[in-house]
Structures are given as C-alpha cells and as structure tokens.
C-alpha positions as CSV (number, residue, x, y, z in Angstrom):
1,M,263.4,138.8,112.9
2,D,261.6,141.6,111.1
3,K,259.2,143.0,113.7
4,N,257.3,144.9,111.0
5,N,256.1,141.6,109.6
6,L,254.7,140.3,112.9
7,P,251.2,141.7,112.5
8,E,251.0,140.3,108.9
9,K,252.3,136.9,110.1
10,G,249.7,136.9,112.9
11,L,246.9,137.6,110.5
12,N,248.1,134.8,108.2
13,L,248.1,132.4,111.1
14,L,244.6,133.5,112.1
15,L,243.4,133.0,108.5
16,L,245.0,129.6,108.3
17,A,243.4,128.6,111.6
18,A,240.0,129.8,110.4
19,A,240.4,127.7,107.2
20,A,241.6,124.7,109.1
21,V,238.6,124.5,111.5
22,P,235.9,123.8,108.9
23,L,238.3,121.3,107.2
24,A,238.9,119.5,110.5
25,V,235.1,119.4,111.2
26,A,234.4,118.1,107.7
27,G,237.2,115.5,108.1
28,Y,235.8,114.4,111.5
29,K,232.3,114.0,110.0
30,A,233.6,112.0,107.1
31,F,235.5,109.7,109.5
32,K,232.4,109.3,111.7
33,K,230.3,108.4,108.6
34,V,232.7,105.7,107.6
35,A,233.0,104.4,111.1
36,R,229.2,104.3,111.6
37,K,228.7,102.5,108.3
38,S,230.9,99.7,109.6
39,L,229.2,99.6,113.0
40,R,225.7,99.9,111.5
41,K,226.1,96.3,110.1
42,S,226.3,95.1,113.7
43,L,222.7,96.2,114.3
44,K,221.5,93.4,112.1
45,D,219.7,90.7,114.1
46,Q,220.1,92.6,117.4
47,V,217.1,92.5,119.6
48,V,215.8,96.0,120.3
49,V,213.0,96.7,122.8
50,I,211.1,100.0,122.4
51,T,208.6,101.3,124.9
52,G,206.0,103.8,123.8
53,A,206.3,102.3,120.4
54,S,202.8,102.9,119.0
55,T,203.3,106.5,117.8
56,G,205.7,109.4,117.5
57,I,209.4,108.9,118.4
58,G,208.8,105.3,119.5
59,K,207.3,104.4,116.1
60,A,210.2,106.1,114.3
61,Y,212.7,104.1,116.4
62,A,211.0,100.9,115.4
63,I,211.2,101.7,111.7
64,A,214.8,103.0,112.0
65,F,216.1,99.8,113.7
66,A,214.0,97.5,111.5
67,R,215.6,99.2,108.5
68,E,219.0,98.1,109.8
69,G,217.7,94.5,110.2
70,A,217.2,94.4,113.9
71,K,214.6,92.3,115.6
72,I,212.0,94.6,117.2
73,V,209.9,94.3,120.4
74,L,207.1,96.9,120.4
75,A,205.7,97.8,123.8
76,A,202.8,100.2,124.3
77,R,199.3,100.3,125.8
78,S,197.6,100.5,122.4
79,T,197.3,96.8,121.3
80,D,195.9,97.6,117.8
81,K,198.5,100.2,116.9
82,I,201.6,98.1,117.9
83,A,200.1,95.0,116.2
84,E,199.6,96.9,113.0
85,L,203.1,98.4,113.2
86,A,204.6,95.0,113.8
87,R,202.9,93.7,110.6
88,E,204.0,96.8,108.7
89,I,207.7,96.6,109.5
90,N,207.7,92.8,109.2
91,R,206.3,93.1,105.7
92,K,208.5,96.0,104.6
93,Y,211.8,95.0,106.2
94,N,211.4,91.3,106.7
95,V,212.5,91.3,110.3
96,E,211.1,89.4,113.3
97,T,208.8,91.5,115.5
98,L,207.0,91.0,118.8
99,A,204.2,93.3,120.0
100,V,203.4,93.2,123.7
101,T,200.6,95.3,125.2
102,T,202.3,97.1,128.1
103,D,201.6,99.8,130.6
104,V,205.1,100.6,131.8
105,A,203.7,102.4,134.8
106,K,202.8,99.0,136.2
107,E,205.8,97.0,137.3
108,E,204.2,93.7,136.6
109,D,203.5,94.8,133.0
110,A,207.1,95.9,132.5
111,R,208.5,92.6,133.8
112,E,206.1,90.5,131.8
113,M,207.0,92.4,128.6
114,I,210.8,91.8,129.2
115,E,210.1,88.1,130.0
116,K,208.2,87.7,126.8
117,A,211.0,89.3,124.8
118,L,213.5,87.0,126.4
119,D,211.3,83.9,125.9
120,R,211.0,84.8,122.2
121,F,214.5,85.9,121.3
122,G,216.7,84.5,124.1
123,H,218.4,87.9,124.8
124,I,217.9,91.7,124.6
125,D,220.7,93.8,123.1
126,I,219.1,97.3,123.4
127,L,216.4,98.6,125.6
128,I,215.0,102.0,124.6
129,N,213.0,103.6,127.4
130,N,210.9,106.0,125.4
131,A,207.4,105.9,126.9
132,G,206.3,109.3,128.2
133,I,203.4,111.6,128.8
134,A,203.2,115.3,129.6
135,T,201.2,117.9,131.5
136,Y,201.2,121.7,131.3
137,G,200.2,124.4,133.8
138,Y,201.3,126.3,136.8
139,F,202.5,124.0,139.5
140,H,200.1,125.4,142.1
141,N,197.2,124.6,139.8
142,N,198.5,121.1,138.9
143,N,196.5,118.0,139.9
144,M,198.6,115.8,142.2
145,E,197.3,112.7,140.6
146,D,198.5,113.9,137.2
147,L,202.0,114.7,138.6
148,K,202.1,111.2,140.1
149,K,201.1,109.7,136.7
150,I,203.8,111.6,135.0
151,M,206.5,110.1,137.3
152,D,204.9,106.7,137.1
153,V,205.2,106.6,133.3
154,N,208.2,108.7,132.5
155,F,210.5,107.8,135.4
156,W,209.2,104.6,137.1
157,G,208.4,103.0,133.7
158,A,212.1,103.3,132.7
159,V,213.2,102.1,136.1
160,Y,210.9,99.0,136.0
161,C,211.9,98.0,132.5
162,T,215.6,98.6,133.2
163,H,215.5,96.6,136.5
164,A,213.8,93.7,134.7
165,V,216.3,93.5,131.8
166,I,219.6,94.1,133.6
167,P,220.0,90.6,135.0
168,A,219.8,89.1,131.5
169,M,222.3,91.6,130.2
170,I,224.7,91.0,133.1
171,S,224.6,87.2,132.5
172,R,225.4,87.8,128.8
173,G,228.1,90.3,129.5
174,R,226.8,93.1,127.2
175,G,223.8,95.3,126.5
176,K,222.7,98.9,126.0
177,I,220.2,101.0,128.0
178,V,219.0,104.0,126.1
179,N,216.8,106.5,128.1
180,I,214.9,109.2,126.2
181,S,214.9,112.3,128.3
182,S,214.2,115.8,127.0
183,F,215.8,119.2,126.6
184,V,213.7,120.2,129.7
185,G,215.7,117.5,131.6
186,K,218.7,119.8,131.2
187,R,217.0,123.2,131.5
188,A,213.5,123.2,133.0
189,V,210.9,125.5,131.7
190,P,207.9,127.1,133.5
191,V,204.5,125.4,133.4
192,M,206.2,122.0,132.9
193,A,207.4,121.3,136.4
194,G,206.2,117.8,136.6
195,Y,207.4,116.8,133.2
196,S,210.8,118.5,133.7
197,A,211.2,116.7,137.1
198,S,210.5,113.3,135.6
199,K,213.2,114.0,132.9
200,Y,215.8,115.3,135.4
201,A,215.1,112.1,137.4
202,M,215.8,110.0,134.4
203,G,219.1,111.8,133.8
204,G,220.3,111.3,137.4
205,F,219.2,107.6,137.4
206,S,221.1,107.1,134.2
207,E,224.4,108.7,135.5
208,S,224.4,106.5,138.5
209,L,223.4,103.4,136.6
210,R,226.1,104.0,133.9
211,V,228.9,103.7,136.4
212,E,227.4,100.7,138.2
213,V,226.9,98.5,135.1
214,K,230.0,99.4,133.0
215,K,231.9,96.6,134.5
216,Y,229.3,94.1,133.2
217,G,229.7,95.4,129.6
218,I,226.5,97.4,129.7
219,D,226.4,100.9,128.3
220,V,223.9,103.7,129.2
221,T,223.0,106.5,126.8
222,V,220.7,109.4,127.5
223,I,219.0,111.2,124.6
224,Y,217.8,114.8,125.0
225,P,215.4,115.9,122.2
226,T,213.6,119.2,122.2
227,S,210.1,119.9,120.9
228,T,209.2,117.1,118.5
229,R,206.3,116.7,116.2
230,T,204.6,113.9,118.0
231,E,201.3,113.2,119.7
232,I,202.6,114.0,123.2
233,V,200.9,117.4,123.0
234,N,197.6,116.0,121.8
235,N,197.8,113.3,124.5
236,A,198.8,115.6,127.3
237,L,196.8,115.2,130.5
238,D,195.5,118.8,130.3
239,K,195.7,119.4,126.5
240,E,192.9,121.9,126.6
241,K,195.2,124.5,128.2
242,I,197.9,124.3,125.5
243,K,198.3,127.1,122.9
244,F,200.7,125.3,120.5
245,G,200.0,122.2,118.4
246,A,201.8,119.0,117.7
247,N,203.3,120.3,114.4
248,I,206.2,122.3,115.8
249,G,209.7,121.2,116.5
250,M,212.0,118.5,115.0
251,T,210.7,115.4,113.3
252,S,210.5,112.0,114.9
253,D,212.7,110.6,112.1
254,R,215.5,113.1,113.0
255,V,215.3,112.0,116.6
256,A,215.5,108.4,115.6
257,R,218.4,108.9,113.2
258,E,220.4,110.9,115.8
259,T,219.7,108.3,118.5
260,V,220.9,105.4,116.3
261,N,224.1,107.4,115.6
262,A,224.5,108.2,119.3
263,I,224.3,104.4,120.1
264,L,226.8,103.6,117.4
265,D,229.1,106.3,118.8
266,N,228.6,104.9,122.3
267,K,227.8,108.4,123.6
268,R,227.1,109.0,127.3
269,D,224.4,111.5,126.4
270,H,223.3,113.5,123.3
271,V,221.5,116.8,123.2
272,I,219.8,117.0,119.8
273,G,220.2,120.3,117.9
274,I,222.9,123.0,117.6
275,G,220.7,125.7,118.8
276,E,219.7,123.6,121.9
277,N,223.4,123.0,122.7
278,I,224.1,126.8,122.4
279,A,221.1,127.5,124.6
280,L,222.4,125.2,127.3
281,S,225.8,126.8,127.2
282,I,224.2,130.3,127.6
283,N,222.1,128.9,130.5
284,N,225.2,127.4,132.2
285,T,226.9,130.8,131.9
286,F,224.0,133.2,132.6
287,P,221.3,131.2,134.4
288,S,219.7,134.3,136.0
289,F,219.4,136.0,132.6
290,V,217.8,132.8,131.2
291,D,215.4,132.7,134.1
292,T,214.3,136.3,133.3
293,V,213.7,135.4,129.6
294,M,211.8,132.3,130.6
295,R,209.1,134.4,132.3
296,I,207.4,135.0,129.0
297,A,207.2,131.3,128.3
298,P,203.8,130.6,130.0
299,K,202.1,133.3,127.9
300,L,203.3,131.5,124.8
301,M,202.6,128.0,126.0
302,I,199.3,127.9,127.8
303,N,196.0,129.7,128.2
304,D,196.5,131.4,131.6
C-alpha cells in the first residue's frame, strides 16, 4: 500500500460522502412523496373531527382534509363561523360536513359533539385536538382563573374529546388521535408558564396514551408547531400586554400540510421547522446557556 496516497484517498472518501448525503436525502424525500401519494388516497371518505375549527390552524385543517375528500366535523364555540366554513368546504370540495357548536372545556359539550359525529357518520377515523387559547405575563402576575381556563381548554378539552371517542375506535379496531401541542411544549419560554404547562401536559398524556391504545389499532401523533400566523395572539386572555402581532411565524397552511404528512407517515410526534429542531438540539445539549438567552424574551414579548 502506498502510504503517500492515504491522505488523498481519505479526502476522496470525504468528498464522496459529502456528495452522497444530499443525494440520499433527495432520494428519501422522493420516496416519501411517492409513498404519501398512495396513502393520501386513503383519506377519501375518512371522518375527521377537528376542534377549534373556526379559525387559524383548525380552519386550515378542515380545508386540507376536505381537499383530500374526507368527511369533516367542525367543532368550535363560534356557531356562525363553523356553519359558514361547513358551507364553504361543502360547496368547494363536495364533501359531507357537520358543524357542532362546542366548548371543549365542558365535558358534556365534548361528549355530545363526539356522539353527534358518530350518529351522523357511524364512526370517526381521525380526531384532531386543536382547540387552544393562550395567556402571556409573569407567572406571579397571572390571574389564577386565566391559568385554569388555559388548562381547561388546551389540556382537558383534548382529554374530554379523546376519552369520548376512544370506545368507538376500540370497537372498530382502528383510529388516529392527533394532539396539537406547541414548540413551547418541548422548550418552555418565560411569560408563558400557563400555556407551556398545558402543552407539556398534552405531550405527557399522549405518550402514555400511545402505548395503551396501540394494541387496539389506534395511533397517537403529537404535532409541535412554533409561532403561527393565527388569531391566538389576538384572542389571548391578556392581549393588551403583548408587543408582537398575529402576523409573525409560519402559516396555518404549512402547519396543516405538515400535519397531514405526519399522519400519513404515522409519526409519533413532529416538530415543525428545521430551525426549531436545531434549537431543541441546542437546548438539550446546553440548557443553562439557553436559559440565559431566554432572559431577554420577556422584553421582546410583553409590555413589562
């Protein structure tokens, strides 16, 4: 062996590997696209229940699944908005829809909504627990009633709907529960203690549930979007404190598109965004450093 050629051979191997990685990634993406195209057809005529469906991400979900030919159940407190959305997607995509006025923070509302969906369609294939509200501010200044309301909607709303639908999914031997958490359900940020707590709770609930229901043919997926251009900021319980508007972050359409793909890929969980995944990796490696950086967040987020 010519030892003089070893550095050159090593460089060639490194260059070959560097060229192979993007090719492998491109090949994987192409494979996924083909696989999803085939699986996408299976969404036709599936019954999809969406909470918080009147605006934002929930509305985007309704349109995304209607576009695939699914039957849509719209659940939200705003009767007029979900009724109009039901008419719109029925007219545009020619799919069956059902609008049910629902406050998911009330267990009886959640159960009645699931019962109406089952009465209408006979089964439910996918439940998307999307309903959510937010609050901002230092914890020691938070109103306890607001924090309870956050948990009632974001966490207990998902629990009530899931508990109501699971018996029907078990009897049928299949189904999907999709819980919409948040990036702050992976890495909490200051002045969002209540909201972060509700999203962490959803993640823990989902992990436990996933193992329990797998034997019944039920899958559980958790979606972790970051800041999204929705009305959640404008509808926050203490919106007068907030410095930023509803026009920052990723679009609802992107969240809906990536959620559909995550369901087709049968993912356990999905953090949306390359930068967000990198940030979580940095946080897991250098949590104290991230804590230090996070100290500036309140000045950017709220009027102190």
